[in-house]
C-alpha positions in Angstrom: 0.0 -0.1 0.4 1.4 3.7 -0.8 1.9 5.9 1.5 -0.8 8.7 0.1 -3.5 5.5 -0.4 -2.7 5.3 3.7 -3.0 8.2 4.3 -6.2 8.9 2.7 -7.4 5.8 4.6 -6.7 7.2 8.0 -8.7 9.8 7.3 -11.8 8.3 5.6 -12.1 5.6 8.3 -12.6 7.9 11.4 -14.9 10.0 9.0 -17.2 7.3 8.2 -17.5 6.2 11.8 -18.3 10.2 12.5 -20.7 9.9 9.6 -22.4 6.9 11.1 -22.5 8.2 15.0 -24.1 11.5 13.6 -26.4 9.4 11.9 -27.7 7.0 14.7 -28.3 9.9 16.6 -30.5 12.1 14.0 -32.6 9.3 14.3 -33.4 8.9 17.8 -36.8 10.8 18.2 -37.2 13.9 20.5 -38.1 13.0 24.0 -41.2 14.9 25.3 -41.1 16.8 27.3 -37.7 18.1 26.8 -36.0 17.3 30.2 -32.9 18.9 32.0 -33.1 17.9 35.9 -30.5 19.5 38.1 -29.0 16.9 40.8 -29.5 16.7 44.1 -27.7 19.8 46.2 -24.0 19.4 46.4 -22.4 19.9 49.6 -21.4 23.4 49.2 -25.0 24.5 48.2 -26.4 22.5 51.1 -23.9 24.6 53.1 -24.2 27.1 51.9 -28.0 27.8 52.9 -27.4 25.8 56.1 -24.7 28.5 56.8 -26.9 31.5 55.8 -30.3 30.2 58.4 -27.8 32.1 60.5 -27.1 35.2 59.1 -28.8 38.6 58.5 -30.8 38.2 55.8 -31.3 34.8 55.7 -30.4 32.7 52.7 -33.9 31.2 51.3 -32.4 30.3 47.9 -29.5 29.2 45.9 -28.4 30.2 42.1 -28.1 27.0 39.6 -26.6 27.1 36.4 -26.1 24.4 33.9 -22.9 24.0 32.2 -22.4 26.4 29.0 -22.3 23.3 26.7 -25.8 22.3 28.0 -27.6 26.0 28.1 -28.4 26.2 24.8 -31.8 24.5 23.5 -32.7 24.7 19.9 -36.4 24.7 18.8 -35.3 21.6 16.3 -34.2 19.1 20.1 -37.8 19.7 20.7 -40.6 17.4 20.5 -43.7 19.9 18.9 -46.7 18.4 18.8 -49.9 19.2 16.8 -53.4 20.5 18.0 -56.1 22.5 17.1 -55.0 25.7 18.2 -51.6 25.1 16.5 -48.2 24.0 17.8 -47.0 22.7 21.5 -44.0 21.6 23.1 -42.2 21.5 26.6 -39.6 21.8 28.6 -39.3 20.2 32.1 -36.8 21.6 34.4 -36.5 19.4 37.9 -34.3 20.6 41.2 -34.7 18.1 44.0 -35.8 19.3 47.6 -37.0 22.8 45.8 -39.7 24.2 47.6 -40.2 26.7 44.1 -37.9 27.3 41.1 -37.8 30.3 38.9 -36.1 30.2 35.5 -34.2 33.0 34.0 -34.1 32.3 30.2 -32.2 33.9 27.1 -34.5 33.8 23.5 -32.9 34.2 20.1 -35.3 33.8 17.7 -36.0 35.2 13.9 -39.6 36.9 14.4 -40.9 33.3 15.3 -44.3 34.2 16.9 -44.4 31.6 19.9 -46.1 32.5 23.4 -44.7 30.9 27.1 -46.5 29.5 30.1 -46.0 27.6 32.8 -48.0 24.4 32.7 -48.2 24.8 36.9 -49.4 28.0 36.2 -52.5 27.7 33.8 -53.1 28.2 30.2 -52.6 32.3 30.0 -48.8 33.1 28.4 -46.7 34.3 30.6 -44.5 36.0 27.7 -44.0 35.7 24.1 -40.6 34.7 22.8 -39.8 39.0 21.3 -40.4 40.1 25.1 -38.0 37.6 26.4 -35.5 38.3 23.6 -35.8 42.2 24.5 -35.5 41.5 28.2 -32.2 40.1 27.4 -30.8 42.7 25.2 -31.5 44.8 28.2 -30.1 43.3 30.9 -28.7 39.6 29.7 -31.8 37.4 31.4 -35.3 37.2 31.6 -36.5 36.1 34.8 -40.0 34.3 34.4 -42.2 33.8 37.2 -41.9 31.6 40.3 -43.6 28.0 39.7 -44.2 26.3 43.2 -42.3 22.9 43.9 -39.4 21.4 42.4 -40.1 21.3 38.8 -41.0 24.0 36.8 -43.0 22.6 32.9 -42.2 25.7 30.5 -44.5 25.3 27.6 -43.7 26.8 24.2 -46.9 27.5 22.2 -47.4 28.7 18.7 -50.4 29.4 16.3 -49.3 28.0 13.1 -49.5 25.6 10.3 -46.1 24.1 10.6 -43.8 23.9 14.3 -41.7 27.1 14.3 -37.8 26.4 13.6 -34.7 28.6 14.1 -35.0 29.9 17.6 -33.1 28.9 20.6 -33.3 29.5 24.0 -30.5 29.3 26.4 -31.7 28.3 30.1 -29.2 30.9 32.2 -29.7 29.7 35.3 -32.7 28.5 37.9 -33.4 29.7 41.0 -33.6 26.9 43.6 -36.0 28.4 46.7 -35.4 25.9 50.1 
């Protein structure tokens, strides 16, 4: 085998394996809802909460963040379902042991008309992606209303004939209320 053939073979084999791996990932059906789970509080987070009980003012919540690589959620990752009023998808965020959660998000859109609400708060929209995007441009993130419990299910809905595309949501951080 010549040097050029050997070199070409070394490049082609990893590319073929990468293509097969990506094809397998693309064929995996999306889950509904998209689950984002924080683990239990770390010992440092728990110590922060415990020590805060003796300080003024008492610590009643902590901020938790996902790794930067996991924060961005594209519209293609969501499991969109068709209904009589258009399309809907959900993201469920869990932080074990929380009495309430508050989510800070950002949106990057191409003028996609999508409304947001929490399933726990009823069906009334709490914001649109455009409002979230505007708030992010002003102050860096948009805090959504507090949801009681250790799980918050954020629902996206769009009155359209096709599922919305071309937008990204970034889950910047959550406020875990003790």
